[in-house]
Short mmCIF file of the C-alpha atoms (twelve columns), coordinates in Angstrom:
data_MODEL
# 
_entry.id   MODEL 
# 
loop_
_atom_site.group_PDB 
_atom_site.id 
_atom_site.type_symbol 
_atom_site.label_atom_id 
_atom_site.label_alt_id 
_atom_site.label_comp_id 
_atom_site.label_asym_id 
_atom_site.label_seq_id 
_atom_site.Cartn_x 
_atom_site.Cartn_y 
_atom_site.Cartn_z 
_atom_site.pdbx_PDB_model_num 
ATOM 1   C CA . MET A 1   13.917  17.041  -22.274 1 
ATOM 2   C CA . GLY A 2   17.203  14.629  -22.123 1 
ATOM 3   C CA . ASN A 3   18.635  12.916  -25.179 1 
ATOM 4   C CA . SER A 4   17.804  9.669   -23.936 1 
ATOM 5   C CA . PHE A 5   14.514  8.160   -23.023 1 
ATOM 6   C CA . TRP A 6   15.173  7.228   -19.932 1 
ATOM 7   C CA . GLU A 7   15.902  10.793  -18.833 1 
ATOM 8   C CA . THR A 8   12.761  12.299  -20.882 1 
ATOM 9   C CA . GLN A 9   10.469  13.550  -18.517 1 
ATOM 10  C CA . PHE A 10  6.550   12.377  -17.521 1 
ATOM 11  C CA . VAL A 11  4.165   13.870  -19.378 1 
ATOM 12  C CA . LEU A 12  2.600   15.027  -16.034 1 
ATOM 13  C CA . ASP A 13  3.884   16.936  -12.668 1 
ATOM 14  C CA . PRO A 14  2.422   14.891  -9.894  1 
ATOM 15  C CA . PRO A 15  3.733   16.530  -6.844  1 
ATOM 16  C CA . PRO A 16  6.706   14.741  -5.120  1 
ATOM 17  C CA . VAL A 17  5.971   12.374  -2.144  1 
ATOM 18  C CA . PRO A 18  8.252   10.647  0.168   1 
ATOM 19  C CA . VAL A 19  9.785   7.397   -1.635  1 
ATOM 20  C CA . GLU A 20  11.114  4.880   1.186   1 
ATOM 21  C CA . ARG A 21  14.401  2.178   -1.133  1 
ATOM 22  C CA . HIS A 22  13.755  -1.440  0.445   1 
ATOM 23  C CA . GLY A 23  16.873  -3.408  -1.527  1 
ATOM 24  C CA . ASP A 24  15.351  -3.939  -5.214  1 
ATOM 25  C CA . VAL A 25  11.855  -2.143  -4.242  1 
ATOM 26  C CA . ASP A 26  10.776  1.373   -4.062  1 
ATOM 27  C CA . LEU A 27  7.735   2.367   -2.550  1 
ATOM 28  C CA . HIS A 28  5.980   5.837   -3.571  1 
ATOM 29  C CA . LEU A 29  4.231   6.681   -0.491  1 
ATOM 30  C CA . PRO A 30  1.056   8.453   0.024   1 
ATOM 31  C CA . PRO A 31  -0.104  11.428  2.729   1 
ATOM 32  C CA . GLY A 32  -2.333  10.421  5.449   1 
ATOM 33  C CA . ASP A 33  -2.209  7.864   8.236   1 
ATOM 34  C CA . GLY A 34  -4.428  4.271   8.111   1 
ATOM 35  C CA . GLN A 35  -3.943  1.728   5.469   1 
ATOM 36  C CA . HIS A 36  -3.902  2.308   1.766   1 
ATOM 37  C CA . PRO A 37  -4.538  0.403   -1.879  1 
ATOM 38  C CA . ALA A 38  -1.325  -1.037  -3.216  1 
ATOM 39  C CA . VAL A 39  -0.381  -0.416  -6.879  1 
ATOM 40  C CA . VAL A 40  2.771   -2.525  -8.049  1 
ATOM 41  C CA . VAL A 41  4.443   -1.024  -11.320 1 
ATOM 42  C CA . VAL A 42  6.081   -3.061  -13.687 1 
ATOM 43  C CA . HIS A 43  8.372   -1.253  -15.544 1 
ATOM 44  C CA . GLY A 44  9.190   -1.701  -19.306 1 
ATOM 45  C CA . VAL A 45  12.109  -5.139  -19.592 1 
ATOM 46  C CA . PRO A 46  14.170  -5.439  -21.222 1 
ATOM 47  C CA . GLY A 47  15.782  -1.969  -21.002 1 
ATOM 48  C CA . PRO A 48  18.898  -1.199  -22.980 1 
ATOM 49  C CA . PRO A 49  21.791  -2.192  -20.975 1 
ATOM 50  C CA . GLU A 50  23.603  1.061   -20.499 1 
ATOM 51  C CA . ALA A 51  20.386  2.141   -19.525 1 
ATOM 52  C CA . PRO A 52  20.218  3.224   -15.491 1 
ATOM 53  C CA . ASP A 53  18.087  1.508   -12.891 1 
ATOM 54  C CA . ALA A 54  14.504  2.160   -13.980 1 
ATOM 55  C CA . ARG A 55  12.961  2.878   -10.736 1 
ATOM 56  C CA . ASP A 56  14.930  6.600   -11.087 1 
ATOM 57  C CA . TRP A 57  13.728  6.813   -14.704 1 
ATOM 58  C CA . PRO A 58  11.355  10.471  -14.338 1 
ATOM 59  C CA . LEU A 59  8.955   8.202   -16.052 1 
ATOM 60  C CA . TYR A 60  8.667   5.495   -13.172 1 
ATOM 61  C CA . ARG A 61  9.145   8.281   -10.580 1 
ATOM 62  C CA . GLY A 62  6.225   9.870   -11.934 1 
ATOM 63  C CA . TYR A 63  4.054   7.761   -12.096 1 
ATOM 64  C CA . GLY A 64  4.549   6.364   -8.360  1 
ATOM 65  C CA . ALA A 65  3.901   9.861   -7.241  1 
ATOM 66  C CA . LEU A 66  0.487   10.129  -9.765  1 
ATOM 67  C CA . LEU A 67  -0.358  6.987   -7.313  1 
ATOM 68  C CA . ALA A 68  0.607   8.394   -3.835  1 
ATOM 69  C CA . GLU A 69  -1.149  11.544  -5.117  1 
ATOM 70  C CA . ARG A 70  -4.604  9.571   -4.986  1 
ATOM 71  C CA . GLY A 71  -4.063  7.838   -1.832  1 
ATOM 72  C CA . VAL A 72  -1.925  5.019   -3.231  1 
ATOM 73  C CA . VAL A 73  1.042   3.033   -2.074  1 
ATOM 74  C CA . ALA A 74  3.023   2.542   -5.291  1 
ATOM 75  C CA . ALA A 75  5.622   -0.016  -5.233  1 
ATOM 76  C CA . ILE A 76  7.980   0.062   -8.115  1 
ATOM 77  C CA . PRO A 77  11.007  -3.217  -8.435  1 
ATOM 78  C CA . ARG A 78  13.824  -3.209  -10.028 1 
ATOM 79  C CA . LEU A 79  13.778  -5.635  -12.710 1 
ATOM 80  C CA . THR A 80  16.482  -7.071  -15.355 1 
ATOM 81  C CA . VAL A 81  15.827  -9.087  -18.644 1 
ATOM 82  C CA . THR A 82  18.704  -9.637  -20.906 1 
ATOM 83  C CA . HIS A 83  17.199  -13.156 -22.308 1 
ATOM 84  C CA . PRO A 84  13.530  -14.506 -22.183 1 
ATOM 85  C CA . ASP A 85  15.149  -17.055 -19.477 1 
ATOM 86  C CA . ASP A 86  15.497  -14.140 -17.242 1 
ATOM 87  C CA . LEU A 87  11.509  -13.657 -17.001 1 
ATOM 88  C CA . THR A 88  11.233  -16.431 -14.536 1 
ATOM 89  C CA . THR A 89  13.358  -14.576 -12.200 1 
ATOM 90  C CA . VAL A 90  11.760  -11.225 -12.834 1 
ATOM 91  C CA . ALA A 91  7.999   -13.013 -12.285 1 
ATOM 92  C CA . ASP A 92  9.163   -14.329 -8.964  1 
ATOM 93  C CA . ARG A 93  10.438  -10.657 -7.744  1 
ATOM 94  C CA . ILE A 94  6.850   -9.304  -8.695  1 
ATOM 95  C CA . ALA A 95  5.194   -11.663 -6.537  1 
ATOM 96  C CA . GLY A 96  7.555   -10.834 -4.194  1 
ATOM 97  C CA . THR A 97  7.038   -7.532  -4.277  1 
ATOM 98  C CA . ALA A 98  2.943   -7.917  -3.951  1 
ATOM 99  C CA . ASP A 99  3.995   -9.705  -1.091  1 
ATOM 100 C CA . LEU A 100 6.334   -7.058  0.905   1 
ATOM 101 C CA . LEU A 101 2.844   -4.705  0.064   1 
ATOM 102 C CA . ARG A 102 0.385   -6.782  1.711   1 
ATOM 103 C CA . ALA A 103 3.146   -7.231  4.931   1 
ATOM 104 C CA . ASP A 104 3.168   -3.648  5.380   1 
ATOM 105 C CA . PRO A 105 1.313   -2.279  7.814   1 
ATOM 106 C CA . ARG A 106 0.184   0.658   5.864   1 
ATOM 107 C CA . VAL A 107 -1.262  -1.348  3.051   1 
ATOM 108 C CA . ASP A 108 -4.770  -2.524  2.927   1 
ATOM 109 C CA . ARG A 109 -3.449  -6.305  2.038   1 
ATOM 110 C CA . ASP A 110 -6.671  -7.299  0.243   1 
ATOM 111 C CA . ARG A 111 -6.495  -4.151  -2.061  1 
ATOM 112 C CA . LEU A 112 -3.885  -4.577  -4.840  1 
ATOM 113 C CA . ALA A 113 -3.377  -4.624  -8.401  1 
ATOM 114 C CA . LEU A 114 -0.582  -4.355  -10.946 1 
ATOM 115 C CA . TRP A 115 0.519   -1.992  -13.410 1 
ATOM 116 C CA . PHE A 116 2.698   -3.102  -16.557 1 
ATOM 117 C CA . PHE A 117 4.821   -1.260  -19.216 1 
ATOM 118 C CA . SER A 118 5.786   -2.763  -22.357 1 
ATOM 119 C CA . GLY A 119 7.262   -5.792  -22.916 1 
ATOM 120 C CA . ALA A 120 7.147   -6.668  -19.560 1 
ATOM 121 C CA . GLY A 121 3.181   -7.400  -20.775 1 
ATOM 122 C CA . LEU A 122 4.472   -10.728 -20.938 1 
ATOM 123 C CA . LEU A 123 4.558   -11.091 -17.406 1 
ATOM 124 C CA . LEU A 124 0.521   -10.670 -17.124 1 
ATOM 125 C CA . GLY A 125 -0.193  -14.587 -17.972 1 
ATOM 126 C CA . ASP A 126 1.060   -15.322 -13.981 1 
ATOM 127 C CA . TRP A 127 -2.409  -12.698 -13.017 1 
ATOM 128 C CA . LEU A 128 -4.581  -13.790 -15.576 1 
ATOM 129 C CA . ARG A 129 -4.443  -17.893 -15.003 1 
ATOM 130 C CA . ASP A 130 -4.192  -17.687 -11.254 1 
ATOM 131 C CA . PRO A 131 -5.458  -14.314 -9.441  1 
ATOM 132 C CA . PRO A 132 -5.050  -14.279 -6.024  1 
ATOM 133 C CA . ARG A 133 -8.573  -12.977 -3.961  1 
ATOM 134 C CA . TRP A 134 -5.981  -9.632  -2.931  1 
ATOM 135 C CA . LEU A 135 -5.651  -9.046  -6.861  1 
ATOM 136 C CA . ARG A 136 -8.983  -5.954  -7.377  1 
ATOM 137 C CA . GLY A 137 -7.378  -4.903  -10.937 1 
ATOM 138 C CA . LEU A 138 -4.778  -5.111  -13.629 1 
ATOM 139 C CA . ALA A 139 -3.651  -2.722  -15.482 1 
ATOM 140 C CA . ALA A 140 -1.079  -2.931  -19.063 1 
ATOM 141 C CA . THR A 141 0.174   0.439   -20.949 1 
ATOM 142 C CA . TYR A 142 1.592   -0.009  -24.662 1 
ATOM 143 C CA . PRO A 143 2.235   -4.008  -23.682 1 
ATOM 144 C CA . LEU A 144 3.506   -6.493  -25.699 1 
ATOM 145 C CA . LEU A 145 1.510   -9.737  -25.295 1 
ATOM 146 C CA . ALA A 146 3.233   -12.181 -27.201 1 
ATOM 147 C CA . PRO A 147 6.792   -13.418 -28.308 1 
ATOM 148 C CA . LEU A 148 8.198   -11.187 -31.397 1 
ATOM 149 C CA . PRO A 149 8.724   -14.059 -34.186 1 
ATOM 150 C CA . GLU A 150 12.729  -13.781 -33.857 1 
ATOM 151 C CA . TRP A 151 12.860  -14.198 -30.423 1 
ATOM 152 C CA . PRO A 152 14.686  -17.268 -29.206 1 
ATOM 153 C CA . PRO A 153 11.525  -19.478 -27.571 1 
ATOM 154 C CA . VAL A 154 9.756   -18.354 -24.743 1 
ATOM 155 C CA . ASP A 155 8.351   -20.570 -21.962 1 
ATOM 156 C CA . PRO A 156 4.135   -21.145 -22.606 1 
ATOM 157 C CA . ARG A 157 4.131   -19.495 -18.525 1 
ATOM 158 C CA . PHE A 158 4.916   -16.210 -20.431 1 
ATOM 159 C CA . HIS A 159 2.311   -16.182 -23.364 1 
ATOM 160 C CA . PRO A 160 -0.698  -13.878 -21.577 1 
ATOM 161 C CA . ILE A 161 -3.251  -14.463 -24.604 1 
ATOM 162 C CA . ASP A 162 -2.930  -18.700 -23.626 1 
ATOM 163 C CA . ALA A 163 -3.331  -17.483 -20.128 1 
ATOM 164 C CA . LEU A 164 -7.084  -16.294 -20.910 1 
ATOM 165 C CA . GLY A 165 -8.313  -19.694 -20.352 1 
ATOM 166 C CA . PRO A 166 -10.428 -22.115 -21.980 1 
ATOM 167 C CA . THR A 167 -14.096 -20.840 -22.560 1 
ATOM 168 C CA . GLU A 168 -15.587 -23.371 -20.976 1 
ATOM 169 C CA . ALA A 169 -14.086 -21.955 -17.803 1 
ATOM 170 C CA . ARG A 170 -14.565 -18.810 -17.356 1 
ATOM 171 C CA . ALA A 171 -17.729 -16.340 -18.647 1 
ATOM 172 C CA . THR A 172 -19.171 -17.113 -22.621 1 
ATOM 173 C CA . SER A 173 -21.080 -14.160 -22.881 1 
ATOM 174 C CA . PRO A 174 -20.311 -11.774 -25.959 1 
ATOM 175 C CA . HIS A 175 -17.738 -8.445  -25.255 1 
ATOM 176 C CA . PRO A 176 -18.481 -5.773  -27.638 1 
ATOM 177 C CA . LEU A 177 -14.289 -4.976  -27.426 1 
ATOM 178 C CA . ASP A 178 -12.864 -3.808  -30.464 1 
ATOM 179 C CA . SER A 179 -10.064 -5.182  -32.014 1 
ATOM 180 C CA . ALA A 180 -7.064  -2.232  -32.432 1 
ATOM 181 C CA . SER A 181 -3.453  -2.045  -32.691 1 
ATOM 182 C CA . SER A 182 -0.448  -2.002  -30.420 1 
ATOM 183 C CA . HIS A 183 2.951   -2.613  -30.794 1 
ATOM 184 C CA . PRO A 184 5.646   -2.616  -27.794 1 
ATOM 185 C CA . LEU A 185 8.853   -4.665  -28.361 1 
ATOM 186 C CA . ASP A 186 11.244  -3.639  -31.475 1 
ATOM 187 C CA . SER A 187 14.552  -6.156  -30.600 1 
ATOM 188 C CA . THR A 188 16.911  -4.600  -32.939 1 
ATOM 189 C CA . SER A 189 20.666  -4.863  -31.663 1 
ATOM 190 C CA . PRO A 190 22.403  -8.302  -32.292 1 
ATOM 191 C CA . HIS A 191 21.013  -9.583  -28.814 1 
ATOM 192 C CA . PRO A 192 17.577  -10.873 -29.054 1 
ATOM 193 C CA . LEU A 193 16.369  -8.932  -26.507 1 
ATOM 194 C CA . ASP A 194 18.677  -5.640  -26.709 1 
ATOM 195 C CA . SER A 195 17.617  -2.388  -28.284 1 
ATOM 196 C CA . ALA A 196 19.626  -0.606  -30.578 1 
ATOM 197 C CA . SER A 197 18.294  2.714   -29.908 1 
ATOM 198 C CA . SER A 198 17.857  4.693   -26.587 1 
ATOM 199 C CA . HIS A 199 14.150  4.656   -26.189 1 
ATOM 200 C CA . PRO A 200 13.706  0.908   -23.980 1 
ATOM 201 C CA . LEU A 201 12.446  -1.054  -26.859 1 
ATOM 202 C CA . GLY A 202 13.872  0.541   -29.833 1 
ATOM 203 C CA . SER A 203 12.335  2.865   -32.480 1 
ATOM 204 C CA . THR A 204 9.615   1.334   -33.761 1 
ATOM 205 C CA . GLY A 205 7.370   4.453   -34.824 1 
ATOM 206 C CA . ASP A 206 7.405   6.998   -37.449 1 
ATOM 207 C CA . GLN A 207 9.404   9.015   -34.718 1 
ATOM 208 C CA . PRO A 208 12.520  8.778   -32.710 1 
ATOM 209 C CA . GLY A 209 11.839  6.543   -29.870 1 
ATOM 210 C CA . ALA A 210 8.569   5.560   -31.197 1 
ATOM 211 C CA . GLY A 211 6.941   2.001   -29.328 1 
ATOM 212 C CA . PRO A 212 4.365   -0.314  -28.917 1 
ATOM 213 C CA . ASP A 213 1.349   0.577   -26.647 1 
ATOM 214 C CA . PRO A 214 -1.847  -0.181  -25.267 1 
ATOM 215 C CA . ILE A 215 -4.987  -1.143  -26.562 1 
ATOM 216 C CA . ALA A 216 -8.160  0.900   -25.603 1 
ATOM 217 C CA . ARG A 217 -11.582 2.046   -26.809 1 
ATOM 218 C CA . VAL A 218 -12.055 5.545   -25.678 1 
ATOM 219 C CA . ASP A 219 -9.998  8.603   -27.709 1 
ATOM 220 C CA . ALA A 220 -8.350  10.526  -24.682 1 
ATOM 221 C CA . GLY A 221 -9.657  14.097  -25.473 1 
ATOM 222 C CA . PRO A 222 -7.682  16.809  -24.315 1 
ATOM 223 C CA . GLY A 223 -10.251 17.518  -20.908 1 
ATOM 224 C CA . GLY A 224 -8.564  14.986  -19.305 1 
ATOM 225 C CA . SER A 225 -10.098 13.332  -16.402 1 
ATOM 226 C CA . ALA A 226 -11.776 14.384  -13.068 1 
ATOM 227 C CA . ALA A 227 -10.029 16.355  -10.431 1 
ATOM 228 C CA . PRO A 228 -7.703  14.135  -8.137  1 
ATOM 229 C CA . ARG A 229 -9.681  12.671  -5.053  1 
ATOM 230 C CA . PRO A 230 -7.953  10.513  -2.067  1 
ATOM 231 C CA . VAL A 231 -8.871  6.940   -2.249  1 
ATOM 232 C CA . ASP A 232 -11.431 5.563   0.399   1 
ATOM 233 C CA . PRO A 233 -11.697 2.028   0.501   1 
ATOM 234 C CA . ASN A 234 -15.375 2.424   2.279   1 
ATOM 235 C CA . GLN A 235 -17.062 4.412   -0.333  1 
ATOM 236 C CA . PRO A 236 -17.855 3.077   -4.158  1 
ATOM 237 C CA . PRO A 237 -16.103 5.271   -6.586  1 
ATOM 238 C CA . ALA A 238 -17.803 7.645   -8.066  1 
ATOM 239 C CA . GLY A 239 -19.236 6.596   -11.886 1 
ATOM 240 C CA . HIS A 240 -17.333 3.194   -11.544 1 
ATOM 241 C CA . GLY A 241 -18.249 0.856   -14.932 1 
ATOM 242 C CA . GLY A 242 -18.869 3.833   -16.551 1 
ATOM 243 C CA . GLY A 243 -16.608 5.113   -19.265 1 
ATOM 244 C CA . GLY A 244 -14.356 8.513   -19.369 1 
ATOM 245 C CA . VAL A 245 -11.858 10.343  -21.538 1 
ATOM 246 C CA . GLY A 246 -10.900 8.277   -24.609 1 
ATOM 247 C CA . GLU A 247 -12.118 5.124   -23.039 1 
ATOM 248 C CA . GLN A 248 -15.020 2.595   -23.151 1 
ATOM 249 C CA . GLY A 249 -15.571 0.294   -20.381 1 
ATOM 250 C CA . ILE A 250 -16.353 -3.301  -20.913 1 
ATOM 251 C CA . THR A 251 -17.538 -5.492  -17.919 1 
ATOM 252 C CA . ARG A 252 -19.426 -8.851  -17.469 1 
ATOM 253 C CA . GLY A 253 -20.780 -10.660 -14.278 1 
ATOM 254 C CA . VAL A 254 -18.597 -14.171 -13.396 1 
ATOM 255 C CA . PRO A 255 -21.456 -17.056 -13.732 1 
ATOM 256 C CA . ALA A 256 -21.268 -19.342 -10.330 1 
ATOM 257 C CA . GLY A 257 -18.385 -22.090 -10.629 1 
ATOM 258 C CA . ALA A 258 -16.266 -19.864 -12.965 1 
ATOM 259 C CA . ALA A 259 -13.083 -19.216 -12.938 1 
ATOM 260 C CA . ARG A 260 -12.340 -15.327 -11.454 1 
ATOM 261 C CA . SER A 261 -11.893 -12.949 -14.572 1 
ATOM 262 C CA . VAL A 262 -9.616  -9.812  -13.224 1 
ATOM 263 C CA . PRO A 263 -10.397 -6.879  -14.931 1 
ATOM 264 C CA . LEU A 264 -7.594  -5.475  -17.036 1 
ATOM 265 C CA . VAL A 265 -7.372  -1.626  -17.817 1 
ATOM 266 C CA . LEU A 266 -5.393  -1.357  -21.506 1 
ATOM 267 C CA . THR A 267 -3.706  1.785   -23.112 1 
ATOM 268 C CA . ARG A 268 -3.037  1.080   -26.816 1 
ATOM 269 C CA . VAL A 269 -1.151  4.312   -29.154 1 
ATOM 270 C CA . GLY A 270 -2.064  4.714   -32.469 1 
ATOM 271 C CA . ARG A 271 1.100   4.749   -33.946 1 
ATOM 272 C CA . ASP A 272 3.109   1.517   -33.636 1 
ATOM 273 C CA . ARG A 273 4.376   -1.829  -35.293 1 
ATOM 274 C CA . PRO A 274 2.372   -3.907  -37.179 1 
ATOM 275 C CA . ALA A 275 3.167   -7.631  -35.739 1 
ATOM 276 C CA . VAL A 276 2.683   -5.857  -31.882 1 
ATOM 277 C CA . ALA A 277 -0.682  -4.593  -33.124 1 
ATOM 278 C CA . SER A 278 -1.384  -7.943  -34.600 1 
ATOM 279 C CA . SER A 279 -0.606  -10.038 -30.946 1 
ATOM 280 C CA . ILE A 280 -2.756  -7.393  -28.955 1 
ATOM 281 C CA . ASP A 281 -5.999  -8.054  -31.291 1 
ATOM 282 C CA . THR A 282 -5.180  -11.472 -30.863 1 
ATOM 283 C CA . PHE A 283 -5.117  -10.921 -27.110 1 
ATOM 284 C CA . LEU A 284 -8.703  -8.728  -27.270 1 
ATOM 285 C CA . ALA A 285 -10.216 -11.061 -29.422 1 
ATOM 286 C CA . ALA A 286 -9.504  -14.008 -26.508 1 
ATOM 287 C CA . ALA A 287 -10.479 -11.622 -24.185 1 
ATOM 288 C CA . ALA A 288 -13.891 -11.537 -25.409 1 
ATOM 289 C CA . ARG A 289 -14.344 -15.097 -25.943 1 
ATOM 290 C CA . HIS A 290 -13.193 -15.858 -22.732 1 
ATOM 291 C CA . GLY A 291 -15.347 -13.328 -20.878 1 
ATOM 292 C CA . THR A 292 -12.543 -11.257 -19.469 1 
ATOM 293 C CA . PRO A 293 -13.404 -7.383  -18.591 1 
ATOM 294 C CA . VAL A 294 -11.530 -5.084  -20.540 1 
ATOM 295 C CA . ARG A 295 -11.252 -1.681  -20.496 1 
ATOM 296 C CA . VAL A 296 -9.431  0.358   -23.276 1 
ATOM 297 C CA . VAL A 297 -7.750  3.351   -23.473 1 
ATOM 298 C CA . ASP A 298 -7.159  4.632   -26.639 1 
ATOM 299 C CA . VAL A 299 -4.480  6.844   -27.326 1 
ATOM 300 C CA . PRO A 300 -4.918  7.496   -31.334 1 
ATOM 301 C CA . HIS A 301 -1.892  9.926   -32.153 1 
ATOM 302 C CA . GLY A 302 0.482   8.474   -29.439 1 
ATOM 303 C CA . GLN A 303 3.590   6.005   -29.763 1 
ATOM 304 C CA . HIS A 304 5.245   3.786   -27.628 1 
ATOM 305 C CA . GLY A 305 6.229   5.873   -24.542 1 
ATOM 306 C CA . PHE A 306 3.992   8.181   -25.126 1 
ATOM 307 C CA . ASP A 307 3.812   9.104   -21.585 1 
ATOM 308 C CA . ALA A 308 7.256   10.596  -22.292 1 
ATOM 309 C CA . LEU A 309 7.775   11.468  -25.442 1 
ATOM 310 C CA . ASP A 310 4.755   13.003  -26.398 1 
ATOM 311 C CA . HIS A 311 4.222   15.880  -24.175 1 
ATOM 312 C CA . THR A 312 -0.029  16.588  -25.432 1 
ATOM 313 C CA . ASP A 313 -2.993  17.049  -24.076 1 
ATOM 314 C CA . GLU A 314 -4.127  13.589  -25.385 1 
ATOM 315 C CA . SER A 315 -1.564  12.280  -23.826 1 
ATOM 316 C CA . ARG A 316 -1.905  13.316  -20.451 1 
ATOM 317 C CA . ALA A 317 -5.825  12.965  -20.504 1 
ATOM 318 C CA . ALA A 318 -4.724  8.913   -21.473 1 
ATOM 319 C CA . VAL A 319 -2.697  8.991   -18.623 1 
ATOM 320 C CA . ARG A 320 -5.327  10.287  -15.653 1 
ATOM 321 C CA . THR A 321 -7.874  7.898   -17.390 1 
ATOM 322 C CA . ALA A 322 -5.589  4.262   -17.138 1 
ATOM 323 C CA . ARG A 323 -4.816  5.586   -13.275 1 
ATOM 324 C CA . ASP A 324 -8.666  6.841   -12.565 1 
ATOM 325 C CA . ALA A 325 -9.764  3.211   -14.190 1 
ATOM 326 C CA . LEU A 326 -7.255  1.541   -12.035 1 
ATOM 327 C CA . LEU A 327 -8.181  3.146   -9.071  1 
ATOM 328 C CA . ASP A 328 -11.882 2.564   -9.689  1 
ATOM 329 C CA . LEU A 329 -10.859 -1.494  -9.277  1 
ATOM 330 C CA . LEU A 330 -8.675  -0.963  -5.945  1 
ATOM 331 C CA . THR A 331 -11.908 0.635   -4.614  1 
ATOM 332 C CA . HIS A 332 -15.029 -1.205  -6.423  1 
ATOM 333 C CA . PRO A 333 -16.569 -2.857  -3.141  1 
# 
C-alpha cells in the first residue's frame, strides 16, 4: 500500500477494462456490443491540494472497473473544490458528464445513475430536488450531507437534507429507516476546505486517515454478494427489492401526483466523526418523513475511506453490496 490515501489500493481487484479519456472525463468501458446503462462516479471533494487527479487514484479506477465488469459504462469526471463557491462549477460538470454519457451511442440514455463519495455528498441536492426521468438511482458512500459548522456559508442548493422537499409534495407513508452515524469531511488545515493529512478528508477516526462514511441498515458480512453477472436491461434484476449482505432494502411507492423520489443506496461506516454522523441521522429522518426510498449498507467496523484503508472481508462485501444494489435500480423495469 502507498503512504498517501491516493496511492492506496482498492479493496477489490476487478479485471482491468479499457479506459477512454475525453478531456476531464474518463470512461471505463464494459465488454460487449450494444447499449449499456451508465453511472457517473463523483469522487470525493475537496481533496488535498497536493493530490494528483482523482481519476488516476487506484480507488476510483477500481470502482470504474468494478462497474464495467457488470456491463455498465462508468464515467469519472475530474473535479476541483477549494472553496464552497466551487461547488456550482462542479455541479455543472457533473450534469455535463451525464449529458456526455447520454449522447454516447454505447450508452442507454434512459438508464443512468450517479454515485457520490465523501464530501461530494453535498452535490446530491440537485438530483434529489428535481430528478430527470432518465435517472434510475443514486448512491452515496460515506457522504457528507450537511456543511460542517466551521465552514464559510454554503449555497442552500448544496444542502441535501433541504432538497428532500416538503412532506406534502411526496409520499408520506412512514419508513422503517433507522438512524445511524456517518462521518465525511474533516477540515483541519488553515483553508476551510483543505485537509491536513494525506487522506482526502483529513484524519477523523481512531486510525490514521479515518474519515466519514455513508449510512446502511444491513451489516456487511464476510460472505460478499452474489457472483458477478452482466447487466441485461431486458431482464428484471434477481432479488430486486430484497436485502443482501449488510443491507436493508427500503422502498415505498409514490402516490399519483406526488413528486418523484429517486431511490438512494447509502453506505455508512461505523467509525466516524460525530458531527458528520448527526448530519446523516438528520438526512435519514427527513427521508423517512418525505417518503424518499433509501437502502442502507452498513460497514460496522469501517472508517472513512474503508474501501481503500480497510482490506477486510467486511469492506469487500459492503462495496459489492452497494454496487449490486445500484445496478438493481438501473435494470429495474
